[in-house]
C-alpha positions as CSV (number, residue, x, y, z in Angstrom):
1,X,-7.9,40.2,-30.5
2,X,-4.7,40.7,-28.4
3,X,-4.5,39.7,-24.7
4,X,-2.0,39.0,-21.9
5,X,-2.5,36.1,-19.4
6,X,0.2,35.7,-16.8
7,X,2.8,37.0,-19.2
8,X,1.6,34.9,-22.1
9,X,1.4,37.5,-24.9
10,X,0.1,36.8,-28.4
11,X,-3.0,36.3,-30.4
12,X,-4.9,33.1,-29.4
13,X,-6.4,31.3,-32.4
14,X,-9.6,29.2,-32.3
15,X,-7.9,25.9,-31.5
16,X,-10.8,23.9,-30.0
17,X,-13.4,23.3,-32.6
18,X,-13.0,26.2,-34.9
19,X,-12.5,23.7,-37.7
20,X,-14.8,20.7,-37.6
21,X,-12.2,18.4,-39.1
22,X,-9.6,19.4,-36.6
23,X,-11.9,18.6,-33.6
24,X,-12.9,15.2,-35.1
25,X,-9.3,14.2,-35.6
26,X,-8.3,15.4,-32.2
27,X,-10.9,13.1,-30.5
28,X,-9.5,10.2,-32.4
29,X,-6.1,10.9,-30.8
30,X,-4.4,12.0,-34.1
31,X,-2.8,15.2,-35.4
32,X,-4.8,16.8,-38.1
33,X,-3.4,16.0,-41.6
34,X,-1.7,18.9,-43.3
35,X,-1.6,19.8,-47.0
36,X,1.6,19.4,-49.0
37,X,4.4,21.4,-47.4
38,X,6.1,24.3,-49.2
39,X,9.8,24.2,-49.1
40,X,11.7,26.2,-46.6
41,X,9.3,26.4,-43.7
42,X,8.8,25.0,-40.2
43,X,5.7,23.2,-39.0
44,X,5.0,22.2,-35.4
45,X,2.8,19.2,-34.6
46,X,2.0,17.3,-31.4
47,X,2.9,13.6,-31.6
48,X,2.0,12.6,-28.0
49,X,0.1,14.0,-25.0
50,X,-0.3,12.3,-21.6
51,X,0.0,12.7,-17.8
52,X,3.6,12.6,-16.6
53,X,2.4,9.7,-14.4
54,X,0.8,7.6,-17.2
55,X,-2.3,5.6,-16.6
56,X,-5.6,5.9,-14.7
57,X,-5.3,8.9,-12.4
58,X,-6.3,9.1,-8.7
59,X,-9.4,11.2,-8.1
60,X,-8.3,14.5,-6.3
61,X,-4.7,14.1,-7.3
62,X,-2.8,17.0,-8.9
63,X,-2.0,15.8,-12.4
64,X,0.9,17.2,-14.4
65,X,0.7,16.9,-18.2
66,X,3.4,16.6,-20.8
67,X,3.4,16.7,-24.6
68,X,5.9,15.7,-27.3
69,X,6.1,18.2,-30.2
70,X,7.9,17.7,-33.5
71,X,9.0,20.1,-36.3
72,X,7.5,18.5,-39.4
73,X,8.8,21.1,-41.6
74,X,12.2,21.5,-43.4
75,X,13.6,24.5,-41.6
76,X,14.4,24.9,-37.8
77,X,12.2,27.1,-35.7
78,X,13.7,30.5,-34.8
79,X,15.7,30.5,-31.5
80,X,14.4,32.5,-28.6
81,X,10.7,32.1,-29.4
82,X,8.6,30.0,-27.0
83,X,7.1,26.8,-28.4
84,X,4.0,27.2,-26.2
85,X,1.7,24.2,-25.5
86,X,-1.7,24.5,-23.9
87,X,-3.3,21.6,-22.1
88,X,-7.1,21.3,-22.0
89,X,-9.4,18.8,-20.4
90,X,-12.8,18.5,-22.1
91,X,-12.1,21.7,-24.0
92,X,-11.1,23.8,-21.0
93,X,-7.5,25.0,-20.7
94,X,-6.1,23.8,-17.4
95,X,-2.3,24.4,-17.8
96,X,0.4,25.3,-20.2
97,X,4.1,24.8,-21.0
98,X,5.9,28.0,-22.0
99,X,9.7,27.5,-21.3
100,X,10.8,25.8,-24.5
101,X,12.7,28.4,-26.5
102,X,15.6,26.6,-28.2
103,X,15.5,26.3,-32.0
104,X,13.8,23.0,-33.0
105,X,15.6,21.5,-36.0
106,X,13.6,20.1,-39.0
107,X,12.4,16.6,-38.1
108,X,13.4,17.0,-34.4
109,X,11.2,16.3,-31.4
110,X,11.0,17.7,-27.9
111,X,9.0,16.8,-24.8
112,X,7.7,19.7,-22.7
113,X,6.0,19.6,-19.3
114,X,3.4,22.0,-18.0
115,X,4.9,25.0,-16.1
116,X,1.8,27.1,-15.2
117,X,-1.9,27.5,-15.6
118,X,-4.8,29.9,-15.4
119,X,-5.4,29.1,-11.7
120,X,-1.7,29.7,-10.9
121,X,-0.9,26.0,-10.8
122,X,0.8,23.7,-13.4
123,X,-1.5,20.8,-12.5
124,X,-5.1,19.7,-13.0
125,X,-7.1,18.3,-10.1
126,X,-8.4,14.9,-11.3
127,X,-12.1,14.4,-11.5
128,X,-13.7,10.9,-11.4
129,X,-14.7,9.6,-14.8
130,X,-13.6,9.7,-18.4
131,X,-12.3,12.9,-20.0
132,X,-10.5,14.1,-23.1
133,X,-7.0,15.6,-22.8
134,X,-5.9,17.9,-25.6
135,X,-2.6,19.5,-26.3
136,X,-2.2,22.5,-28.7
137,X,1.3,23.6,-29.8
138,X,2.0,27.3,-30.6
139,X,-1.2,28.0,-28.7
140,X,-1.0,31.8,-28.8
141,X,0.5,32.1,-32.3
142,X,4.0,33.2,-31.3
143,X,5.2,31.6,-34.6
144,X,3.0,33.2,-37.2
145,X,5.1,32.0,-40.1
146,X,4.3,28.4,-39.4
147,X,3.5,26.6,-42.6
148,X,0.3,24.9,-41.4
149,X,-1.9,26.3,-38.5
150,X,-4.4,23.4,-38.7
151,X,-2.3,20.4,-37.4
152,X,-1.2,21.8,-34.0
153,X,-3.6,19.8,-31.9
154,X,-3.7,16.2,-30.5
155,X,-6.1,14.5,-28.0
156,X,-6.0,11.4,-25.9
157,X,-8.4,9.6,-23.5
158,X,-8.0,10.5,-19.8
159,X,-9.7,8.8,-16.8
160,X,-9.7,9.0,-13.1
161,X,-11.0,6.9,-10.2
162,X,-10.7,7.1,-6.4
163,X,-8.0,5.3,-4.5
164,X,-9.3,1.9,-3.5
165,X,-8.7,-0.1,-0.2
166,X,-6.6,-3.3,-0.3
167,X,-8.2,-6.7,0.4
168,X,-7.0,-10.0,1.9
169,X,-4.7,-8.5,4.5
170,X,-2.7,-11.1,6.4
171,X,0.3,-10.9,8.7
172,X,2.7,-13.7,9.6
173,X,6.2,-14.2,11.0
174,X,8.9,-13.1,8.5
175,X,11.4,-15.7,9.8
176,X,11.9,-19.4,9.7
177,X,12.1,-21.4,13.0
178,X,15.9,-21.7,12.6
179,X,16.2,-17.9,12.0
180,X,14.1,-17.2,15.0
181,X,16.2,-19.5,17.2
182,X,19.3,-17.7,16.0
183,X,18.1,-14.1,16.4
184,X,14.8,-14.0,18.4
185,X,13.9,-11.1,16.0
186,X,10.5,-9.5,16.0
187,X,10.1,-9.7,12.2
188,X,6.7,-9.9,10.5
189,X,5.6,-9.8,6.9
190,X,2.2,-8.1,6.0
191,X,0.7,-9.1,2.6
192,X,-2.4,-7.8,0.8
193,X,-4.1,-7.9,-2.5
194,X,-4.1,-4.8,-4.7
195,X,-7.6,-4.3,-6.2
196,X,-8.2,-4.3,-9.9
197,X,-8.4,-0.8,-11.4
198,X,-6.2,0.9,-8.8
199,X,-5.1,4.3,-10.1
200,X,-1.4,4.9,-10.8
201,X,1.1,6.2,-8.2
202,X,-0.5,4.4,-5.2
203,X,1.8,3.1,-2.4
204,X,0.8,1.1,0.7
205,X,1.7,2.3,4.2
206,X,1.6,-0.2,7.1
207,X,0.8,1.0,10.6
208,X,1.2,-1.0,13.8
209,X,-1.6,-0.5,16.4
210,X,-1.1,-1.8,20.0
211,X,-3.9,-4.0,21.2
212,X,-5.5,-2.9,24.5
213,X,-4.1,-5.0,27.4
214,X,-3.5,-4.6,31.1
215,X,0.1,-3.4,30.5
216,X,1.4,0.1,29.7
217,X,1.2,0.7,25.9
218,X,3.7,2.3,23.6
219,X,2.2,4.4,20.8
220,X,1.0,3.4,17.3
221,X,4.0,3.0,15.0
222,X,4.4,3.6,11.2
223,X,6.2,0.6,9.8
224,X,7.0,1.9,6.3
225,X,5.5,1.7,2.8
226,X,5.8,-0.3,-0.3
227,X,4.7,0.0,-3.9
228,X,4.0,-3.7,-4.2
229,X,1.7,-6.0,-2.1
230,X,3.9,-6.9,0.9
231,X,6.1,-5.3,3.5
232,X,8.5,-6.9,6.0
233,X,9.3,-5.1,9.2
234,X,10.1,-5.5,12.9
235,X,7.5,-5.0,15.7
236,X,8.1,-2.1,18.0
237,X,4.7,-1.1,19.5
238,X,3.0,-3.0,22.3
239,X,3.0,-3.5,26.0
240,X,5.7,-3.7,28.7
241,X,4.8,-5.8,31.6
242,X,7.3,-5.6,34.4
243,X,10.8,-7.0,34.5
244,X,10.2,-10.7,33.7
245,X,7.8,-10.4,30.8
246,X,8.1,-8.3,27.6
247,X,5.1,-8.4,25.3
248,X,4.5,-6.8,21.9
249,X,0.8,-7.3,21.1
250,X,-0.4,-5.6,17.9
251,X,-2.8,-5.4,14.9
252,X,-2.1,-3.9,11.6
253,X,-3.6,-1.4,9.1
254,X,-2.6,-0.9,5.5
255,X,-3.4,2.5,4.0
256,X,-3.5,3.0,0.2
257,X,-1.9,6.4,-0.4
258,X,-2.2,8.0,-3.8
259,X,-0.4,11.0,-5.4
260,X,-0.6,14.4,-3.6
261,X,-4.2,15.5,-3.3
262,X,-5.9,12.0,-3.5
263,X,-7.8,10.8,-0.5
264,X,-6.0,7.9,1.2
265,X,-8.1,4.8,2.3
266,X,-7.3,2.3,5.0
267,X,-7.9,-1.4,5.6
268,X,-7.6,-2.6,9.2
269,X,-6.7,-6.3,9.8
270,X,-8.3,-8.5,12.4
271,X,-5.2,-10.6,13.3
272,X,-3.3,-10.1,16.5
273,X,0.4,-10.7,16.3
274,X,2.5,-11.2,19.5
275,X,6.2,-11.3,20.3
276,X,6.9,-12.2,23.9
277,X,9.9,-13.1,26.2
278,X,9.2,-14.6,29.5
279,X,11.8,-15.2,32.3
280,X,10.6,-17.9,34.6
281,X,12.5,-17.1,37.8
282,X,10.8,-20.0,39.5
283,X,12.3,-22.4,37.0
284,X,16.1,-21.6,37.0
285,X,15.4,-18.4,35.0
286,X,14.3,-20.2,32.0
287,X,13.6,-17.7,29.2
288,X,11.1,-18.5,26.5
289,X,10.8,-16.4,23.3
290,X,7.7,-16.6,21.0
291,X,6.6,-15.0,17.8
292,X,3.3,-15.6,16.0
293,X,0.0,-14.2,14.6
294,X,-3.6,-15.5,14.7
295,X,-4.0,-18.4,12.3
296,X,-0.3,-18.8,11.8
297,X,2.3,-21.2,13.2
298,X,4.0,-19.9,16.3
299,X,7.8,-19.6,16.4
300,X,9.2,-20.7,19.8
301,X,12.7,-20.8,21.3
302,X,13.7,-21.9,24.7
303,X,16.7,-19.9,26.0
304,X,18.3,-21.3,29.2
305,X,21.5,-19.9,30.7
306,X,22.5,-23.1,32.6
307,X,20.6,-26.3,31.9
308,X,19.9,-28.5,28.8
309,X,16.2,-29.6,28.4
310,X,15.9,-31.2,25.0
311,X,12.6,-32.5,23.7
312,X,13.8,-35.2,21.3
313,X,12.0,-35.1,17.9
314,X,10.1,-31.9,18.6
315,X,10.1,-28.2,18.0
316,X,10.7,-25.8,21.0
317,X,7.9,-25.4,23.4
318,X,7.3,-23.7,26.8
319,X,10.0,-25.1,29.1
320,X,11.8,-27.2,26.4
321,X,14.4,-26.7,23.8
322,X,13.7,-28.0,20.4
323,X,15.4,-31.2,19.3
324,X,19.1,-30.3,18.9
325,X,22.6,-31.6,19.5
326,X,21.8,-35.1,18.1
327,X,23.7,-37.3,15.6
328,X,21.6,-39.4,13.2
329,X,18.1,-40.7,13.6
330,X,14.6,-40.0,12.6
331,X,11.6,-38.3,14.2
332,X,8.4,-40.1,15.3
333,X,5.4,-38.9,17.3
334,X,3.3,-41.5,19.1
335,X,-0.5,-41.3,19.3
336,X,-0.7,-43.7,22.2
337,X,-2.9,-42.4,25.0
338,X,-1.6,-41.1,28.3
339,X,1.7,-39.6,27.1
340,X,2.7,-36.0,27.5
341,X,3.8,-34.1,24.3
342,X,7.4,-34.5,25.4
343,X,7.0,-38.3,25.9
344,X,5.1,-38.8,22.7
345,X,7.8,-37.2,20.4
346,X,10.9,-39.4,20.0
347,X,14.0,-39.7,17.9
348,X,14.9,-43.2,16.9
349,X,18.1,-44.4,15.3
350,X,20.2,-41.8,17.2
351,X,23.8,-42.5,18.3
352,X,24.8,-39.4,20.2
353,X,23.3,-36.3,21.9
354,X,25.6,-33.4,23.0
355,X,24.0,-31.4,25.7
356,X,25.3,-27.8,26.1
357,X,25.2,-26.5,29.7
358,X,26.9,-23.7,31.7
359,X,28.9,-25.7,34.2
360,X,30.2,-22.5,35.8
361,X,26.7,-21.9,37.2
362,X,27.1,-24.9,39.5
363,X,28.9,-24.5,42.9
364,X,30.7,-27.8,42.6
365,X,27.6,-30.0,43.1
366,X,27.2,-32.9,40.7
367,X,24.9,-32.6,37.7
368,X,21.8,-34.7,37.1
369,X,21.4,-36.4,33.7
370,X,17.7,-37.6,33.3
371,X,16.7,-39.5,30.1
372,X,13.1,-40.5,29.3
373,X,12.4,-43.4,27.0
374,X,9.1,-44.6,25.6
375,X,8.5,-47.7,23.4
376,X,5.9,-46.7,20.9
377,X,6.0,-49.6,18.5
378,X,7.1,-53.1,19.8
379,X,4.9,-55.2,22.0
380,X,7.3,-57.9,23.2
381,X,10.6,-58.2,25.0
382,X,13.9,-58.3,23.2
383,X,12.7,-56.4,20.1
384,X,14.5,-53.1,20.9
385,X,17.7,-53.4,23.0
386,X,20.6,-50.9,23.3
387,X,23.3,-49.6,25.6
388,X,23.4,-46.0,27.0
389,X,26.6,-44.2,28.2
390,X,27.1,-40.7,29.6
391,X,30.5,-39.1,29.1
392,X,31.9,-42.5,28.2
393,X,30.5,-44.3,31.3
394,X,28.0,-47.1,30.7
395,X,24.7,-46.3,32.6
396,X,22.4,-48.8,30.9
397,X,23.4,-52.2,29.6
398,X,21.1,-53.8,27.2
399,X,18.2,-51.5,28.0
400,X,14.9,-53.0,26.9
401,X,12.1,-50.4,27.4
402,X,9.3,-52.9,26.9
403,X,10.8,-55.2,29.5
404,X,11.0,-52.4,32.0
405,X,7.5,-50.7,31.7
406,X,5.7,-52.1,28.6
407,X,4.6,-50.3,25.5
408,X,3.5,-46.7,25.5
409,X,4.8,-45.8,29.1
410,X,7.7,-43.6,30.1
411,X,10.8,-45.1,31.6
412,X,13.1,-42.6,33.3
413,X,16.9,-43.2,33.7
414,X,18.9,-40.9,36.0
415,X,22.6,-40.6,36.7
416,X,24.9,-38.1,38.3
417,X,27.9,-36.5,36.6
418,X,30.7,-34.7,38.5
419,X,32.6,-31.8,36.9
420,X,31.0,-32.3,33.4
421,X,32.4,-29.3,31.6
422,X,30.1,-27.4,29.3
423,X,29.3,-30.3,27.0
424,X,27.8,-33.6,28.2
425,X,27.8,-36.6,25.7
426,X,25.0,-39.1,25.8
427,X,25.7,-42.0,23.4
428,X,23.7,-45.1,22.4
429,X,24.9,-48.5,21.0
430,X,22.3,-50.7,19.4
431,X,22.1,-54.4,20.2
432,X,18.9,-55.0,18.4
433,X,16.9,-52.6,16.3
434,X,17.3,-48.8,16.8
435,X,17.9,-46.8,20.0
436,X,15.1,-44.4,20.9
437,X,14.7,-41.5,23.3
438,X,12.0,-38.9,24.3
439,X,13.8,-36.3,26.4
440,X,17.4,-35.4,27.4
441,X,17.8,-33.3,30.5
442,X,21.0,-32.1,32.2
443,X,20.4,-30.1,35.3
444,X,22.4,-28.8,38.2
445,X,21.7,-31.2,41.1
């Protein structure tokens, strides 16, 4: 019977089940065995058939098939004649390849990809479940002189499943404390777990969703996508609150996106992440930057244009720089009652602190150096004794904190410095045991 389907002319043979042995071998994923070959002929077989994107397919996605054909004969196929390949799913033709026309030498192979189909598309819309994919070469018998017409079919298992949502979504700062102090960047890293059995070709898109607040909101923002299980990005959505406070306050959604046609599925996180910058105009325009997410450690940096407020032995906190500018020593945090966090954290064994200030911000008035000391360990006089100097001038000779105020109580030492420049040096010289300090403050007086 002759026919013409979309320009595919020829005589179609019974290639799906006309011969019981052919069908049985096809379901096993093997080409049908041929009888002994006569000399001087060509013989086309299918050696492989699969989706171009190999693996479990995404339900609803438009799947493109490919097949590898081989000339198992001893003579090349004639040039200019199409090596047509029909692709069928569960016995129903869904697409075909009909653009391979170059002569195929004896023993040579060629991979062809679907170029059309009965519905006007070269793809098959994936259906959930297990199927059988079959490829048949010389599907409409354009090569009637082929030596064996019984070995032109090969089958393979094919399966599809819907795209699945991710699990275990967490978001945390994508910076170290040191990096945040250097850049104040709004960088976060979202991580998630890819579920078992996810179909091939799925990528994961992260969306930033502003959390309702009393400030004006900026819109939801797409942060990008990744093929793996994490993405690092900068916050951009959130709220603007006036001139002294800038707040980005957001939650995150990860959407699993499959190949074209597959239905995406989203997972919304419950964490709120915040980046903020606060300018305290009541406190010499001290600026504090913070970055953090629910359940994660906060990154904090104190940014002051004029003064030095160093919390010895501690990380940055509201109103205080982290421990910096020191030479030598170790960190210790006291658990004695009645101390503020700044008094409880100390650096012992230090020999020098260099406090950076903006001396040009002063109008010629002296600067105040205030040092706070706490004795967290010794319970008697004479066990810790040291000298303290500021810019080379001795301001405390044989300081014994216990003798001054006892154990676990703050002792404050203040001195004035004229024309200090932008660096103020506070040094300690041990007489007995190690010098210790809780806070170092240098302020315009």
